[in-house]
N, CA, C and O atoms as a DFTB+ gen file, in Angstrom:
276 C
 N C O
     1  1      13.376       5.283     -38.208
     2  2      12.004       5.457     -37.809
     3  2      11.963       5.579     -36.290
     4  3      12.474       4.719     -35.573
     5  1      11.356       6.648     -35.817
     6  2      11.234       6.864     -34.385
     7  2       9.785       7.159     -34.042
     8  3       9.029       7.720     -34.835
     9  1       9.435       6.767     -32.855
    10  2       8.123       7.133     -32.346
    11  2       8.249       7.343     -30.854
    12  3       9.114       6.753     -30.205
    13  1       7.413       8.157     -30.326
    14  2       7.458       8.449     -28.896
    15  2       6.324       7.733     -28.192
    16  3       5.189       7.693     -28.668
    17  1       6.658       7.180     -27.069
    18  2       5.628       6.544     -26.268
    19  2       4.970       7.598     -25.396
    20  3       5.641       8.440     -24.800
    21  1       3.695       7.541     -25.332
    22  2       2.990       8.474     -24.451
    23  2       2.169       7.657     -23.457
    24  3       1.458       6.722     -23.826
    25  1       2.284       8.023     -22.239
    26  2       1.555       7.342     -21.179
    27  2       0.518       8.292     -20.623
    28  3       0.769       9.485     -20.453
    29  1      -0.637       7.750     -20.346
    30  2      -1.702       8.610     -19.843
    31  2      -1.524       8.935     -18.361
    32  3      -1.941       9.998     -17.901
    33  1      -0.906       8.020     -17.617
    34  2      -0.720       8.232     -16.187
    35  2       0.740       7.986     -15.844
    36  3       1.297       6.938     -16.170
    37  1       1.341       8.942     -15.198
    38  2       2.717       8.774     -14.742
    39  2       2.666       8.371     -13.277
    40  3       2.316       9.174     -12.412
    41  1       3.020       7.118     -13.007
    42  2       2.963       6.610     -11.650
    43  2       4.294       6.848     -10.960
    44  3       5.358       6.592     -11.524
    45  1       4.220       7.338      -9.741
    46  2       5.416       7.502      -8.933
    47  2       5.182       6.836      -7.590
    48  3       4.086       6.885      -7.032
    49  1       6.223       6.221      -7.091
    50  2       6.150       5.564      -5.795
    51  2       6.411       6.595      -4.712
    52  3       7.492       7.181      -4.658
    53  1       5.435       6.819      -3.857
    54  2       5.574       7.766      -2.762
    55  2       4.713       7.312      -1.597
    56  3       3.822       6.476      -1.749
    57  1       4.994       7.877      -0.436
    58  2       4.208       7.545       0.749
    59  2       2.823       8.169       0.630
    60  3       2.665       9.250       0.062
    61  1       1.835       7.488       1.163
    62  2       0.474       7.994       1.162
    63  2       0.215       8.623       2.525
    64  3       0.006       7.915       3.510
    65  1       0.229       9.947       2.581
    66  2       0.100      10.630       3.866
    67  2      -1.345      10.709       4.346
    68  3      -1.584      11.003       5.518
    69  1      -2.302      10.457       3.477
    70  2      -3.708      10.535       3.864
    71  2      -4.197       9.255       4.525
    72  3      -5.083       9.304       5.379
    73  1      -3.638       8.115       4.149
    74  2      -4.086       6.823       4.679
    75  2      -2.997       6.130       5.482
    76  3      -2.965       4.902       5.551
    77  1      -2.116       6.895       6.082
    78  2      -0.996       6.287       6.780
    79  2      -1.393       5.831       8.177
    80  3      -2.284       6.399       8.810
    81  1      -0.710       4.796       8.637
    82  2      -0.854       4.335      10.013
    83  2       0.416       4.662      10.787
    84  3       0.350       5.193      11.896
    85  1       1.575       4.348      10.204
    86  2       2.840       4.638      10.861
    87  2       3.578       5.747      10.105
    88  3       3.751       6.850      10.623
    89  1       4.001       5.453       8.903
    90  2       4.658       6.490       8.107
    91  2       4.096       6.592       6.689
    92  3       4.454       7.516       5.958
    93  1       3.234       5.676       6.287
    94  2       2.616       5.725       4.972
    95  2       3.275       4.864       3.915
    96  3       2.899       4.928       2.745
    97  1       4.253       4.059       4.307
    98  2       4.968       3.230       3.329
    99  2       4.050       2.151       2.758
   100  3       3.971       1.992       1.540
   101  1       3.368       1.422       3.605
   102  2       2.492       0.338       3.126
   103  2       1.340       0.891       2.285
   104  3       0.977       0.306       1.265
   105  1       0.772       2.007       2.708
   106  2      -0.307       2.614       1.934
   107  2       0.194       3.116       0.585
   108  3      -0.521       3.031      -0.414
   109  1       1.406       3.634       0.552
   110  2       1.995       4.080      -0.717
   111  2       2.270       2.926      -1.657
   112  3       2.024       3.029      -2.859
   113  1       2.781       1.821      -1.117
   114  2       3.000       0.629      -1.946
   115  2       1.678       0.079      -2.474
   116  3       1.593      -0.334      -3.630
   117  1       0.655       0.073      -1.635
   118  2      -0.656      -0.420      -2.063
   119  2      -1.235       0.451      -3.167
   120  3      -1.834      -0.054      -4.116
   121  1      -1.056       1.744      -3.042
   122  2      -1.565       2.654      -4.064
   123  2      -0.805       2.483      -5.382
   124  3      -1.410       2.507      -6.454
   125  1       0.506       2.313      -5.304
   126  2       1.328       2.166      -6.504
   127  2       0.983       0.887      -7.267
   128  3       0.867       0.904      -8.492
   129  1       0.821      -0.215      -6.545
   130  2       0.522      -1.504      -7.178
   131  2      -0.964      -1.797      -7.271
   132  3      -1.344      -2.887      -7.699
   133  1      -1.807      -0.866      -6.887
   134  2      -3.265      -0.971      -6.945
   135  2      -3.764      -2.211      -6.211
   136  3      -4.523      -3.011      -6.758
   137  1      -3.326      -2.354      -4.969
   138  2      -3.738      -3.440      -4.089
   139  2      -4.468      -2.844      -2.894
   140  3      -4.303      -1.662      -2.595
   141  1      -5.273      -3.647      -2.209
   142  2      -5.898      -3.148      -0.991
   143  2      -4.848      -2.868       0.092
   144  3      -3.899      -3.632       0.265
   145  1      -5.036      -1.772       0.809
   146  2      -4.077      -1.401       1.849
   147  2      -3.974      -2.469       2.927
   148  3      -2.888      -2.715       3.453
   149  1      -5.078      -3.096       3.256
   150  2      -5.082      -4.117       4.300
   151  2      -4.200      -5.307       3.913
   152  3      -3.497      -5.855       4.761
   153  1      -4.231      -5.703       2.656
   154  2      -3.425      -6.832       2.193
   155  2      -1.934      -6.517       2.316
   156  3      -1.154      -7.361       2.756
   157  1      -1.544      -5.318       1.932
   158  2      -0.137      -4.933       2.007
   159  2       0.305      -4.840       3.462
   160  3       1.412      -5.257       3.804
   161  1      -0.550      -4.299       4.313
   162  2      -0.196      -4.196       5.734
   163  2      -0.094      -5.566       6.387
   164  3       0.797      -5.792       7.206
   165  1      -0.985      -6.478       6.040
   166  2      -0.914      -7.834       6.598
   167  2       0.352      -8.555       6.104
   168  3       0.986      -9.286       6.865
   169  1       0.713      -8.350       4.843
   170  2       1.944      -8.946       4.313
   171  2       3.165      -8.369       5.028
   172  3       4.132      -9.088       5.280
   173  1       3.126      -7.091       5.353
   174  2       4.236      -6.475       6.080
   175  2       4.336      -7.038       7.497
   176  3       5.439      -7.239       8.004
   177  1       3.204      -7.291       8.136
   178  2       3.222      -7.866       9.479
   179  2       3.759      -9.292       9.448
   180  3       4.559      -9.674      10.302
   181  1       3.325     -10.075       8.472
   182  2       3.827     -11.448       8.339
   183  2       5.331     -11.431       8.070
   184  3       6.074     -12.226       8.644
   185  1       5.775     -10.532       7.204
   186  2       7.207     -10.426       6.917
   187  2       7.978      -9.970       8.153
   188  3       9.107     -10.408       8.375
   189  1       7.382      -9.101       8.951
   190  2       8.037      -8.632      10.166
   191  2       8.179      -9.747      11.193
   192  3       9.178      -9.813      11.908
   193  1       7.191     -10.615      11.266
   194  2       7.267     -11.749      12.190
   195  2       8.276     -12.781      11.684
   196  3       9.034     -13.354      12.466
   197  1       8.278     -13.010      10.383
   198  2       9.155     -14.022       9.794
   199  2      10.614     -13.563       9.739
   200  3      11.513     -14.297      10.149
   201  1      10.845     -12.368       9.240
   202  2      12.189     -11.805       9.076
   203  2      12.243     -10.432       9.750
   204  3      12.200      -9.415       9.058
   205  1      12.336     -10.378      11.063
   206  2      12.190      -9.093      11.754
   207  2      13.279      -8.068      11.430
   208  3      12.971      -6.891      11.238
   209  1      14.515      -8.481      11.368
   210  2      15.595      -7.510      11.141
   211  2      15.557      -6.976       9.715
   212  3      15.629      -5.766       9.505
   213  1      15.446      -7.863       8.740
   214  2      15.442      -7.439       7.337
   215  2      14.225      -6.567       7.020
   216  3      14.342      -5.560       6.320
   217  1      13.070      -6.953       7.533
   218  2      11.862      -6.176       7.277
   219  2      11.927      -4.827       7.968
   220  3      11.527      -3.813       7.395
   221  1      12.426      -4.809       9.193
   222  2      12.541      -3.546       9.920
   223  2      13.491      -2.581       9.231
   224  3      13.197      -1.391       9.112
   225  1      14.620      -3.086       8.780
   226  2      15.590      -2.235       8.081
   227  2      15.006      -1.748       6.753
   228  3      15.150      -0.576       6.405
   229  1      14.354      -2.635       6.019
   230  2      13.756      -2.246       4.731
   231  2      12.672      -1.191       4.931
   232  3      12.565      -0.255       4.139
   233  1      11.868      -1.336       5.986
   234  2      10.813      -0.360       6.239
   235  2      11.408       0.998       6.604
   236  3      10.947       2.030       6.115
   237  1      12.425       1.003       7.457
   238  2      13.044       2.269       7.849
   239  2      13.718       2.961       6.664
   240  3      13.612       4.178       6.510
   241  1      14.403       2.192       5.836
   242  2      15.060       2.777       4.667
   243  2      14.026       3.332       3.688
   244  3      14.194       4.428       3.152
   245  1      12.966       2.574       3.461
   246  2      11.938       3.066       2.536
   247  2      11.199       4.267       3.112
   248  3      10.793       5.155       2.362
   249  1      11.018       4.312       4.427
   250  2      10.372       5.475       5.037
   251  2      11.231       6.725       4.894
   252  3      10.708       7.831       4.762
   253  1      12.542       6.549       4.921
   254  2      13.430       7.691       4.752
   255  2      13.594       8.113       3.298
   256  3      13.748       9.302       3.018
   257  1      13.564       7.166       2.372
   258  2      13.845       7.473       0.969
   259  2      12.618       7.843       0.138
   260  3      12.729       8.589      -0.835
   261  1      11.449       7.326       0.520
   262  2      10.247       7.622      -0.268
   263  2       9.792       9.056      -0.005
   264  3       9.857       9.541       1.124
   265  1       9.339       9.715      -1.045
   266  2       8.921      11.108      -0.905
   267  2       7.510      11.192      -0.318
   268  3       6.700      10.278      -0.473
   269  1       7.243      12.290       0.347
   270  2       5.908      12.563       0.889
   271  2       5.108      13.312      -0.159
   272  3       5.354      14.490      -0.420
   273  1       4.166      12.636      -0.746
   274  2       3.384      13.279      -1.776
   275  2       2.006      13.528      -1.350
   276  3       1.211      14.072      -2.117
């Protein structure tokens, strides 16, 4: 017995070029997880203050790897 799953919305993680401040990573994450952009940006700032090297590297890698949609 087989059945196919059908999804009404195909979500993809990508940068949000319309609401970007720096490169659109935080806005893209907020859109993907359906969170307010301000909350994601504030969490990124707190993470940058707390763990500057790890957060900076993660942001740069995600900015390079995430597609511009």
